[in-house]
N, C-alpha and C positions, 0 to 999 in steps of 0.2 A: 364125703371121693377124696382120695386120696390122689393128688401130684407126684409122683415120682419127676424127679429131673436128674438127667445124666447128661451132663457134657461130654463130648467128642474130638477128637484131634487126632487124624490117620488111627482109628482103631479098629479098620477091617479086621485083619487077623483074626480073631475069635468075637466078636466084635456079638455077632449073630449066637451065636452058641450062649456066650454070656450074658446076650438080652433075657434067650430062650429059660435060661437056671435063675434068674431072679425074678421072669414072671408067672414061676414057679410057687411063690411066695405072698406073689400079689393076687393070683386069681379070687384069691376068697374072698377078695375086697373088692366093694365098686374104686373104678380105680382111671387112672390117664398116667401113661408115660408120655415126657416128652422128652426129645432126642433133641438136643442142639449141637448143629455141624459147628466146630470153629475152623471153619473154613481149611479141612483137612485137603491136604493131595492127594489122598487117594481114593479107591469108592466108596469111602465111606458114605457118603449120601447117598449112591445105588440103594447099598443095603437099606438105609434109614426107609428108603420109599416099598423097597420090597416087602419090610417088615410092617410099613404098612395099610399095604397091600393084604398081608395076610391076618390084622391083627388092628382093625379102626380106632381101637383105646390108645395104642401110639401114634403120637401125633412127632412132625422134626419139622427146625428152623435151621436154615443153614444159614448160615453169616455172609456177609461178602466177601469175609478174608479173616486172616486169625486177628480175635482180638484179644485170647486170655480168658483161660477157664474161669478166672474170678466175675468177669464182663458176658460169659457163656451165665455163668449160672444166673444171673439178674435179668438175665431174657429170659429165662423159665420160670423165672417168678413172676415177670411180669405178664407171662402167657400163661400159668396156671389157675387152673377155674378151679380147687377141689378147696375141699373144708379146711382141709390139711394138706402143707408140703412137705413133700422129703426131697433132698438133694444126697445124689452116691454119685459114686464112678466105676465105670465100666469094667472094670479090669476085675472087680470084685474082691477089692484091696477091702471095701468093703461090705461084708458078707450078709448075704437079705435074708437068711435066716435068722436075723435082730429086729426084720422091719415088726412082726409083733408084739419082741419088748418095747419097744420107742411107742406105736400105737396103745400101750397095757399105760407108758406110763401118761401119757397124754389121756387117755380116760380119766386118770386119777386128779387131772385139773391145772400139770403143766404146761407150759404154752409155748415152750424150747425145751425140747430134748436131743440132747448132742453125743457124739462120739467119744467117747476118749481112747486112746491107741495106750493099747500095752506095749511095753519094750520088743521091740524085732531084732532076732539075733544078724539077721540079715544085712542090719546098718550096721556102717563104720564107724570104728571112735568117731575121725573125724566131723562127718555128716552132723552124731549124735552130741559134740560138741555142740558144733556151731548153731545148730539146732536149741538147743537148750539155752543158749549164750542170746539169742536172738529173744528168745521168748523172754526175756529175763528184764532188757534191756528195753523192750515193750513193755512188761507190766509194772520197770523201774515209770517210765517216762508215762504212760499215760492209764497206768491204772487197770488195764483191759488184762486175765488172766486165761490166756491161753495154749498153756504147754499142755500138751498133748492133742490138741484141738482138732478132730477133724472137717471135713467139710459136711460129712455126712449123718447130716441133720432130718430132724420134722420142728417143720412151723407151724403154729397155730393160722388160721386166715386171720386172725387180729394183727399177729406180728409181721405177716406175709405183705398185710398193706400197711404199718411201720414202716417198712423195709423199702415200698416201689415209693414213696414219697422221698426218698435220699434223691439230690439229682446226683451223689456224686461221678466225675467221670474218672476219677483213680479210683477202684472201687477195690478193699478189700473186704471180699467178701464175710471172711468169719470178725472180724472185728464189727459189722456191721450190725450183726446178730449179736454180739456180746453186747453192742453200744443200746440197742434200742432196751435193754433191759428185759421184765419178763419175768415168772415164775421160774424157775430151768431147773432140768436135771436131767444129770449127767449118766451116761452108763462105758462103763471101762470094756472093749473089745478084745481080741482076738482078732490081729492082722494077718492075714494070710498074703506071701506074698501073692503078685500083678499074676493074672490068667493070660496065657499069649507071648504077647510080646514084654521079658523081664527086662525092661528099660525103663527108666522114667522118664517120660519126656521134655521133664523141666533137665534146661542145663544151670551149672556154675554162676550163669549168667544172667539167667533169670530166679532162681533163689532169691541173688544178692538184688535184683531190684524189687518183686515181691516182700523184700525186707525193708526196703528203705521207703518202698510206697507202705507199707504199713506202720513203719515206724510215724514216716510224716502225716500220714493222715488221721491220725487221733492224739499227735501231742505236738506242742510247740518249744518243747523242754531244751532243744538242739540249739534252738533261738536262744535262749535263756542262759546257756553256757558258754557262748559268744559275749555274753556282755559278763560274766563271771570270771573268762579265759583272761579282757581285755583290764577289769580292775586286775587280776594275776600281775599281771607283765604291767602295768602300770605303780605296784607297789615293788617286783624288781625292781624297775629303772628309778624307782625313789633310793631305793637302797643304794645302788648300785652306785647311783647321781650324788649322793648324800657321804657316800664313801670317799669316791673320787677329788668329793670338792675339799674334804679333810684332811686329804691326802695333800694335798695343791694348796690347802695353807699354812701346814703345817712343814714344809719344804721336801717332801719326799715328794719328787716324781716317780711315779708307779707306771713303768711299761703293758696298757692294758687293750695291745692288740686286738689279742687271742682271744679275749674275754670281748670286744666289742665285736668280734666278728661271729663270735659263738652265739651271742644274745641276737645280734639280726639274722645270720643264718635260724635261731629258735622262731623267734619273731614275725619272718617273716612266711615260717610254715604253717604258722598256727592261726596268720591273716588269708592266706589262700584256702586252708580250709574251711577256715571261715566260711568265703564268701564264696568257696562250693555247697556247704551249707544253706546261704544265704540265697543261690541259685537254683536248689532242689526245688527251695518253698516258695521263691516266684515262679517257677518253672509249674508248678501245681498251679498255682495262680490263674496264667498263662491257661491252661488247658480248660480249667475251669470257665472261665471268664470267655471263651470261642463261644463259646453254649454250642458245640455240637453234637449228635447224639451219642449215646455210650457206643451201638451198635448198630446195622446196617443188614437187616433179614433180605436175602436175593431171593429166597425160596420157601415157600412152607407145602409140606405135603398134604394130598388133595384127597 
């Protein structure tokens, strides 16, 4: 059986039409579809219930509030009963026509099959620049190569069980799947523009938060950089101090006020940035040790 997980947040505009379109490619298989309502403020949940009444292979989970797409994917994985699990978006940017290709690669022995995004002309230069920068930094710091990767994935049941064991409260789903390993196949896919609402639900702030969470969840290199930065400024301080002492002993008094102010400003800025990085990691530790559940399901379809 195939379990298809689709997270939803305020998707009522064309959700029903899109789900019916996806089902056209699933009807040939034994499947279940799990729709996770991530605290929508529109009538998304009511539409999920209507879809469930039409087709009992469609199940719905409703969060008590908005926990985020990454958590919604994890909730779907926790609830999935299929031999293989697929994750995809509801707005048809993950074209369901590729479902057969995913399943064919799984039959060839791959435990993970993931979609890679071809370049989309609709993306702005600024978006592409910062997206590429993020993936390069993540790869450099953590070793995870997620460039152009999508949440359009197929996971074997063995992989699903390993992902379910992970109790991370701050989740980056693509990173979790990459971290567990297993034989993987990547498919280069065309990503059409969104159906329905043509704007992303993610804000710039949301993307920044996701990037920080991804990097700090899979790497401690930022903490090592603080040590390197400290050693560098210790060396600078030693050189400046030695230069000042030599001039003093030679009887050449030099007015170093500007230099001192410059060094104080630079070192203070570096200390504040370092404290911010340390604070981010401490915040993640704080969230983990509280041991709160990742999500709360307030309703399920019956």
